Phi, psi and omega in degrees: 000141178278166180294327177296320179294319178295319179295316178298318178298320179295318180295317179292325175295316176303316180296318180295318178294322177295319178296317179297319178297317179299326180283320189271337182291137178274327180287122187295319180298315178297322179295322178294318178297318178295322178295319177297320178297319177301311182296321176298318178298319179295321177298318178296322177297320178296324177296315180295333179270013176063041176233070185295331179293320177291321179298318180296317179296317179297317180294317183290311184276310185289302183279329184269284189294317180298319178298319178298316178301316179297318180294323176298317179297315182292329178294336182263358182237176181260139177283143182289147176270184178118163183267338184288135179276326183232165178283158173287145181276126174270108187292332175295319178295319177299319179296317179296316179297317180298320178295315180296317177297318177300317178296318179293323180293338178294339180276345184299323180298336181272355179278143177286158176294148179298125179082009181294135181292336181262014178295146181306324180292329181283333182255007183285143175296334178295317178299315178299319179298314180302312183292325180285328190243354186302315184288315184286324183279331186252337183075011180266145185269001180233125184296323180295316178297320179299317180293313182291320186273326185257299185288322180250033185301315181293321178296313179296320177298319178297316179297317179295322179296319179298314181296316180293317179298319178295319178296318177296319179298318178297316179298321178294318180295313182294329180287326186269342185261144174251126183255120181241000000 
């Protein structure tokens, strides 16, 4: 295993443990913190997989705005009492999740290795078109920027719109609410 693979495995393990904590913790505030950690871990995984645009969206919406919404909600509600720190495990639910994860993991073998020269994206005629025409058709000096801004402009605009709308919603909530 390469060091990149080990780091990615560590980040994904951290994310899985954070997700389990978010599910099992009874204290809502602790569960929100665990959920934020999970989302941060997933954002870090996207960075390691060379998808910074997805990582930025995950960090902004998942770890940032969603956490703020959850904290606003908890500030307006009462925390549950009781001595138990975590929820009881429903084994039927665990079995269903295990089956679904198992089904999803069966597809991993069909994925190309990260950076493989024979990956479908590397041998696609669309990729060749982008690389051959990006500079002349867009006038941009960076092929990645040309693809994101010109060829995938509507997709990028949609992602930016989601992030901005979520940020505006948070500002509206924080502006209208009084926290005591």
